[in-house]
C-alpha positions as CSV (number, residue, x, y, z in Angstrom):
1,M,-34.6,-214.8,-2.2
2,S,-32.6,-211.6,-2.9
3,F,-30.1,-213.6,-4.9
4,F,-32.9,-214.9,-7.1
5,L,-34.4,-211.5,-7.6
6,K,-31.0,-210.0,-8.4
7,S,-30.1,-212.5,-11.0
8,M,-33.5,-212.1,-12.8
9,V,-33.2,-208.3,-12.9
10,S,-29.6,-208.3,-14.0
11,S,-30.2,-210.7,-16.8
12,Q,-33.1,-208.5,-18.0
13,V,-30.9,-205.4,-17.8
14,K,-28.2,-207.2,-19.9
15,N,-30.8,-208.0,-22.5
16,L,-31.8,-204.3,-22.8
17,G,-28.2,-203.3,-23.4
18,L,-28.0,-200.9,-20.4
19,G,-25.2,-202.8,-18.6
20,G,-23.2,-205.9,-18.5
21,G,-22.3,-205.7,-22.1
22,E,-18.7,-204.8,-21.3
23,E,-17.4,-208.2,-22.3
24,K,-18.7,-207.9,-25.9
25,K,-17.3,-204.4,-26.3
26,K,-13.8,-205.5,-25.2
27,E,-13.8,-208.3,-27.7
28,E,-14.9,-206.0,-30.5
29,A,-12.4,-203.3,-29.6
30,A,-9.3,-205.4,-29.9
31,P,-9.0,-206.7,-33.5
32,A,-6.3,-209.4,-34.0
33,D,-4.7,-207.6,-37.0
34,P,-2.7,-204.4,-36.3
35,A,-3.4,-203.2,-39.9
36,A,-7.1,-203.3,-39.2
37,A,-6.6,-201.5,-36.0
38,A,-4.8,-198.7,-37.9
39,G,-7.6,-198.6,-40.5
40,M,-5.3,-199.7,-43.3
41,T,-5.0,-202.7,-45.6
42,R,-2.3,-205.2,-44.9
43,E,-0.1,-203.9,-47.8
44,E,-0.5,-200.3,-46.7
45,Y,0.4,-201.2,-43.2
46,E,3.5,-203.1,-44.3
47,E,4.6,-200.1,-46.5
48,Y,4.0,-197.8,-43.5
49,Q,6.1,-200.0,-41.2
50,K,8.9,-200.1,-43.8
51,Q,8.8,-196.3,-44.1
52,V,9.0,-196.0,-40.3
53,V,12.1,-198.3,-40.2
54,E,13.8,-196.4,-43.0
55,E,13.2,-193.1,-41.3
56,K,14.6,-194.4,-38.0
57,M,17.7,-195.7,-39.8
58,Q,18.2,-192.3,-41.5
59,R,17.8,-190.4,-38.1
60,D,20.3,-192.8,-36.5
61,A,22.8,-192.2,-39.4
62,D,22.4,-188.4,-39.1
63,F,22.8,-188.6,-35.3
64,L,26.0,-190.7,-35.7
65,Q,27.3,-188.1,-38.3
66,K,26.7,-185.2,-35.9
67,K,28.4,-187.1,-33.0
68,A,31.4,-187.8,-35.3
69,E,31.6,-184.1,-36.2
70,R,31.6,-183.1,-32.6
71,A,34.3,-185.7,-31.9
72,T,36.4,-184.4,-34.8
73,L,36.1,-180.9,-33.3
74,R,37.1,-182.2,-29.9
75,V,40.2,-183.9,-31.5
76,C,41.1,-180.6,-33.2
77,L,40.8,-178.7,-29.9
78,R,42.9,-181.4,-28.1
79,D,45.6,-181.1,-30.7
80,K,45.5,-177.3,-30.4
81,Y,45.8,-177.3,-26.6
82,R,48.1,-180.4,-26.5
83,L,45.6,-182.4,-24.3
84,P,45.6,-186.2,-24.1
85,K,43.7,-187.9,-26.9
86,S,40.4,-189.7,-26.3
87,E,39.9,-193.2,-27.6
88,Q,36.1,-192.7,-27.5
89,D,36.3,-189.8,-30.0
90,E,38.6,-191.7,-32.3
91,N,36.2,-194.7,-32.2
92,L,33.3,-192.4,-33.1
93,I,35.1,-191.0,-36.0
94,Q,36.0,-194.4,-37.3
95,M,32.4,-195.6,-37.0
96,A,31.2,-192.7,-39.0
97,G,33.8,-193.3,-41.8
98,D,36.1,-190.9,-43.5
99,N,33.5,-188.5,-44.7
100,V,33.3,-186.6,-41.4
101,D,33.5,-182.9,-42.0
102,V,33.4,-180.3,-39.2
103,P,31.1,-177.4,-40.0
104,E,33.0,-174.4,-41.4
105,E,31.7,-172.1,-38.7
106,L,33.2,-174.2,-36.0
107,L,36.5,-174.5,-37.8
108,K,36.6,-170.7,-38.2
109,M,35.9,-170.3,-34.4
110,V,38.8,-172.7,-33.6
111,D,41.1,-170.9,-36.1
112,E,40.2,-167.5,-34.7
113,D,41.0,-168.7,-31.2
114,A,44.3,-170.0,-32.3
115,T,45.3,-166.7,-34.0
116,E,44.3,-164.7,-30.9
117,E,46.3,-166.9,-28.6
118,E,49.3,-166.7,-30.9
119,E,49.1,-163.0,-30.8
120,K,48.8,-162.9,-27.0
121,N,51.9,-165.2,-26.7
122,S,54.0,-163.2,-29.0
123,I,56.3,-160.4,-27.8
124,L,54.1,-157.7,-29.4
125,G,51.1,-159.1,-27.6
126,Q,52.9,-158.9,-24.3
127,M,54.0,-155.3,-25.1
128,Q,50.4,-154.3,-25.8
129,N,49.4,-155.8,-22.4
130,L,52.1,-153.6,-20.8
131,Q,50.6,-150.5,-22.4
132,N,47.2,-151.3,-20.9
133,M,48.6,-151.6,-17.3
134,D,48.6,-148.8,-14.8
135,M,52.3,-148.3,-13.8
136,D,51.5,-146.2,-10.7
137,Q,49.3,-149.0,-9.4
138,I,52.1,-151.6,-10.1
139,K,54.6,-149.3,-8.2
140,E,52.3,-149.0,-5.2
141,K,51.8,-152.8,-5.1
142,A,55.6,-153.4,-5.3
143,Q,56.2,-150.8,-2.5
144,A,53.5,-152.4,-0.2
145,T,54.9,-155.8,-0.8
146,L,58.5,-154.7,0.0
147,T,57.5,-152.9,3.2
148,E,55.5,-156.0,4.3
149,I,58.5,-158.3,3.7
150,K,60.8,-155.9,5.6
151,S,58.4,-155.8,8.6
152,K,58.1,-159.6,8.7
153,A,61.8,-160.0,8.5
154,E,62.4,-157.5,11.3
155,E,59.9,-159.4,13.5
156,K,61.7,-162.7,12.9
157,C,65.2,-161.5,12.9
158,S,66.7,-159.9,16.0
159,V,69.8,-158.6,14.1
160,M,67.7,-156.2,11.9
């Protein structure tokens, strides 16, 4: 009896639009055409999709260019510091083509580092480092080391 009453009431409620109309709403909410879902005509939607694909291709090309620039800079640094070459960097440069340019700011930084290191490695650079050292402190360290060596030698050697 309750089943009969429940089915009668639920059918009347569905007819009033208060409940049970979920199936109809789902069907209306999902149009078959994606252009209609986006609120565009078919031509506008195709043009939009074409634009999206072109923008993605441009972003990918720009990203590849940046990766190649970084790889070129790494190759420059490896040459400068005489480090082993990387095949991955060389492949990236080849994929990007011959038009890979490292930004001037980065090249300036590498060149500045190179000139600083050349100056440090020169005799004049070593002389300047000697001027900055405290000679009294160096003498004290040398004396302490010498006395330490003597004391250890006396402990180990019975002749001394």
